[in-house]
C-alpha positions in Angstrom: 0.0 0.0 0.0 1.2 3.5 -0.9 2.1 5.7 2.0 -0.2 8.7 2.0 2.3 11.1 3.5 5.9 11.3 2.4 8.2 9.8 5.1 5.7 10.9 7.7 3.8 7.8 9.1 3.0 9.7 12.3 0.1 11.5 10.5 -1.7 8.2 9.8 -0.8 6.7 13.2 -2.2 9.8 14.9 -5.4 9.7 12.9 -5.8 6.0 13.6 -5.6 6.7 17.4 -8.5 9.1 17.2 -12.2 8.4 16.7 -13.0 8.3 13.0 -15.5 10.8 11.5 -16.0 8.4 8.6 -14.1 10.8 6.3 -10.5 9.5 6.2 -9.2 12.6 4.4 -10.7 15.0 6.9 -9.4 12.9 9.8 -5.9 12.9 8.4 -5.9 16.6 7.6 -7.3 17.4 11.1 -4.1 15.8 12.4 -2.0 17.9 10.1 -3.7 21.1 11.1 -3.6 20.2 14.8 0.2 19.5 14.6 2.7 21.9 16.0 4.4 24.3 13.7 7.6 22.2 14.0 5.7 19.0 13.1 4.1 20.8 10.1 7.5 22.0 8.9 8.9 18.4 9.3 6.0 17.1 7.2 6.6 19.7 4.5 10.4 19.1 4.5 9.8 15.3 4.1 8.7 16.0 0.5 11.2 15.8 -2.3 12.1 18.7 -4.5 10.4 18.5 -7.9 12.8 17.2 -10.6 15.5 17.4 -7.9 18.3 15.1 -6.6 15.9 12.4 -5.5 14.5 12.1 -9.0 18.0 11.8 -10.5 19.4 9.3 -8.0 16.1 7.3 -8.0 15.4 7.7 -4.2 11.9 9.1 -4.7 9.1 7.0 -3.2 7.2 5.1 -5.8 4.2 7.4 -5.4 6.3 10.5 -5.9 8.1 9.1 -8.8 4.8 8.2 -10.5 3.3 11.6 -9.7 6.3 13.5 -11.0 6.3 11.4 -14.2 2.6 12.1 -14.7 3.6 15.8 -15.0 6.5 15.0 -17.3 9.1 15.9 -14.7 11.0 12.7 -15.6 11.4 14.0 -19.2 12.8 17.5 -18.9 15.1 19.1 -21.4 18.4 20.5 -20.2 16.9 24.0 -20.1 13.8 22.9 -18.2 15.9 21.0 -15.7 18.1 24.1 -15.2 15.0 26.2 -14.7 13.5 23.8 -12.1 16.9 23.6 -10.4 17.2 27.4 -10.1 13.6 27.9 -8.9 13.9 25.0 -6.4 17.1 26.7 -5.0 15.5 30.1 -4.9 12.4 28.7 -3.2 14.4 26.7 -0.6 16.6 29.8 0.1 13.5 32.0 0.7 11.4 29.5 2.7 13.7 26.8 4.0 11.6 24.0 2.7 10.9 22.4 -0.7 8.2 23.8 -3.1 5.1 21.5 -2.9 2.4 21.3 -5.5 0.0 18.5 -6.4 1.7 17.7 -9.7 -1.2 15.4 -10.8 -3.4 18.5 -11.1 -1.1 20.5 -13.4 1.7 20.2 -15.9 5.4 21.4 -16.3 4.4 24.9 -17.4 1.8 25.2 -14.6 4.3 24.0 -12.0 7.0 26.5 -13.2 4.5 29.4 -13.2 3.3 28.5 -9.7 6.9 28.3 -8.5 7.6 31.8 -9.8 4.3 33.2 -8.5 4.6 31.6 -5.0 8.2 32.9 -4.6 6.5 36.3 -4.0 4.5 35.0 -1.0 5.4 35.4 2.6 6.5 32.3 4.6 3.2 31.8 6.5 1.2 31.9 3.2 3.6 29.3 1.8 3.4 27.0 4.8 -0.4 27.1 4.5 -0.2 26.6 0.7 2.2 23.7 1.1 -0.1 22.0 3.6 -3.1 22.5 1.3 -1.2 21.0 -1.6 -0.2 18.0 0.6 -3.9 17.6 1.3 -4.6 17.4 -2.4 -1.8 14.9 -2.9 -3.2 12.7 -0.1 -6.8 13.1 -1.4 -5.7 11.7 -4.8 -3.6 8.9 -3.1 -6.7 7.9 -1.1 -8.8 7.8 -4.3 -6.2 5.6 -5.8 -6.5 3.1 -2.9 -10.3 3.1 -3.1 
């Protein structure tokens, strides 16, 4: 079974320890939103950079690899790879965590545009956006398991 959260089994374990509302996604996201700021940052930081080192050295989780491939991130030209690398570096420098977007809901051009646009956000906005995007990723992974 695919892990719903990247390298963060504590989210599912915490949700399993609470009474279920009957909505698995809502239960999981309630745990995420109730987590401490440090736990939320750890969850965000557990995600790989898009088209980053983990994609090159094949250490992505199977789910991440498939999701990145669905957006064509496994088939970048040298120029596209360089642009992703530069934007990833700028984003990490500004926010101190990787850029997160639900790649299954967009494409390469949409991802690059979002990276450029979101670089203008403040850190709190980006933390909230990253958590919302993680929620979308988890929603789609849950649908895949259904």
